[in-house]
C-alpha positions as CSV (number, residue, x, y, z in Angstrom):
1,X,-29.1,16.5,-3.4
2,X,-25.7,16.9,-5.0
3,X,-25.1,19.1,-8.0
4,X,-24.1,17.3,-11.1
5,X,-22.1,18.7,-14.0
6,X,-21.8,17.4,-17.6
7,X,-18.2,17.3,-18.8
8,X,-17.3,16.7,-22.4
9,X,-14.9,13.8,-22.9
10,X,-11.8,14.2,-25.1
11,X,-9.6,11.1,-25.6
12,X,-11.3,9.3,-22.8
13,X,-10.6,12.1,-20.2
14,X,-12.5,15.1,-19.1
15,X,-11.2,18.2,-21.0
16,X,-11.0,20.2,-17.8
17,X,-9.6,17.5,-15.5
18,X,-6.7,19.8,-14.4
19,X,-9.1,22.6,-13.5
20,X,-9.5,22.6,-9.7
21,X,-12.8,24.5,-9.9
22,X,-14.3,21.8,-12.1
23,X,-14.1,19.0,-9.5
24,X,-17.2,18.0,-7.6
25,X,-18.3,14.9,-5.7
26,X,-20.3,13.4,-8.5
27,X,-19.4,14.1,-12.1
28,X,-21.5,13.0,-15.0
29,X,-19.8,12.4,-18.4
30,X,-21.6,12.7,-21.7
31,X,-22.4,9.0,-21.6
32,X,-24.3,9.5,-18.3
33,X,-22.1,7.4,-16.1
34,X,-21.4,8.8,-12.7
35,X,-17.7,9.1,-11.7
36,X,-17.1,9.5,-8.0
37,X,-14.1,11.5,-6.8
38,X,-11.4,9.4,-5.2
39,X,-10.9,9.6,-1.5
40,X,-8.1,11.6,0.1
41,X,-6.3,11.3,3.4
42,X,-7.3,13.8,6.0
43,X,-3.7,14.7,6.8
44,X,-0.1,13.5,6.2
45,X,0.3,11.8,9.6
46,X,-2.7,9.6,8.9
47,X,-1.2,8.5,5.6
48,X,2.3,7.9,7.1
49,X,0.9,5.8,10.0
50,X,-1.3,3.8,7.6
51,X,1.6,3.0,5.3
52,X,3.9,2.2,8.2
53,X,1.3,-0.2,9.7
54,X,1.0,-1.9,6.4
55,X,4.8,-2.2,5.9
56,X,5.8,-3.2,9.4
57,X,3.0,-5.6,10.3
58,X,2.8,-8.2,13.0
59,X,5.1,-10.6,11.2
60,X,8.1,-8.2,11.2
61,X,7.6,-7.3,14.9
62,X,7.9,-11.0,15.8
63,X,10.6,-11.9,13.3
64,X,13.1,-9.1,13.8
65,X,14.3,-10.1,17.3
66,X,14.7,-13.7,16.1
67,X,16.8,-12.5,13.2
68,X,18.9,-10.4,15.4
69,X,19.6,-13.3,17.8
70,X,20.3,-15.8,15.0
71,X,22.6,-13.5,13.0
72,X,24.9,-12.1,15.7
73,X,22.9,-9.7,17.8
74,X,24.2,-6.1,17.6
75,X,26.5,-6.9,14.7
76,X,23.5,-7.7,12.6
77,X,22.0,-4.3,13.2
78,X,24.8,-2.5,11.3
79,X,24.3,-4.1,7.9
80,X,20.5,-4.1,8.5
81,X,20.4,-0.4,9.0
82,X,22.8,0.3,6.1
83,X,20.6,-1.8,3.7
84,X,17.4,-0.3,5.2
85,X,18.7,3.2,4.4
86,X,20.3,2.4,1.0
87,X,17.6,0.0,-0.3
88,X,14.4,0.0,1.8
89,X,13.7,3.7,2.0
90,X,14.4,4.5,-1.7
91,X,12.2,1.6,-2.9
92,X,9.4,2.7,-0.5
93,X,9.5,6.3,-1.8
94,X,9.6,5.0,-5.4
95,X,6.5,2.9,-4.9
96,X,4.6,5.6,-3.0
97,X,5.6,8.3,-5.5
98,X,4.8,6.1,-8.5
99,X,1.3,5.3,-7.1
100,X,0.6,8.9,-6.3
101,X,1.9,10.1,-9.7
102,X,0.0,7.6,-11.8
103,X,-3.1,7.2,-9.6
104,X,-3.1,3.5,-10.5
105,X,-2.7,0.2,-8.7
106,X,0.4,-1.9,-8.3
107,X,0.2,-3.6,-11.7
108,X,-1.1,-0.8,-14.0
109,X,1.2,1.9,-12.6
110,X,4.2,0.2,-14.1
111,X,2.4,-0.3,-17.4
112,X,1.7,3.4,-17.5
113,X,5.4,4.3,-16.9
114,X,6.7,1.8,-19.5
115,X,4.8,-1.2,-20.9
116,X,8.0,-3.2,-20.7
117,X,7.9,-2.8,-16.9
118,X,4.5,-4.4,-16.5
119,X,6.1,-7.6,-15.3
120,X,7.4,-5.8,-12.2
121,X,3.8,-5.1,-11.2
122,X,2.8,-8.8,-11.7
123,X,6.0,-10.0,-9.8
124,X,5.2,-7.8,-6.8
125,X,1.7,-9.2,-6.7
126,X,3.0,-12.8,-6.8
127,X,5.5,-12.0,-4.0
128,X,2.8,-10.5,-1.9
129,X,0.5,-13.5,-2.4
130,X,3.3,-15.8,-1.3
131,X,4.0,-13.6,1.8
132,X,0.3,-13.6,2.7
133,X,0.5,-17.4,3.1
134,X,3.3,-16.9,5.6
135,X,1.5,-14.0,7.3
136,X,-1.8,-15.8,7.7
137,X,-0.1,-18.5,9.7
138,X,1.3,-15.9,12.1
139,X,-2.2,-14.4,12.4
140,X,-3.7,-17.8,13.1
141,X,-1.2,-18.4,15.9
142,X,-2.1,-15.0,17.4
143,X,-5.8,-15.8,17.2
144,X,-5.2,-19.2,18.7
145,X,-3.3,-17.8,21.7
146,X,-5.8,-15.0,22.1
147,X,-8.7,-17.5,22.6
148,X,-6.7,-20.0,24.6
149,X,-5.3,-17.4,26.9
150,X,-6.1,-18.4,30.5
151,X,-7.3,-21.9,29.8
152,X,-4.1,-23.4,31.0
153,X,-3.5,-21.2,34.0
154,X,-3.2,-22.9,37.3
155,X,-4.4,-20.9,40.3
């Protein structure tokens, strides 16, 4: 049985939310609703690998060699690396830091920073929805080839 603690609410937040000794697995507010503590990564490597897997994905692994071939081979890598360092990494750190700082999702974190920026959160979700249409086709091809592997082999 877990220990439960009653915490008085002030302005919608527990008054001792910043006190590390006050945290427990199950907290009970004065209105008797249980609030479960959010999960945490076991270590930094687990977090980095999870985020890298989400960012890179199967679509980028298949598409990158094609883009290199189509756009000039090695000459394509120079501007690609420059833009990756100047744009990709800072935007990645911005999104990660903003999510950790606000403890909110993709839409509400921008609203918490500045209500005027809420549209950025909605725009990113729309872009991700469109990219998922593209990505699901690549996954369908992968599943198709996985199940049809060996059917057309001639021995």
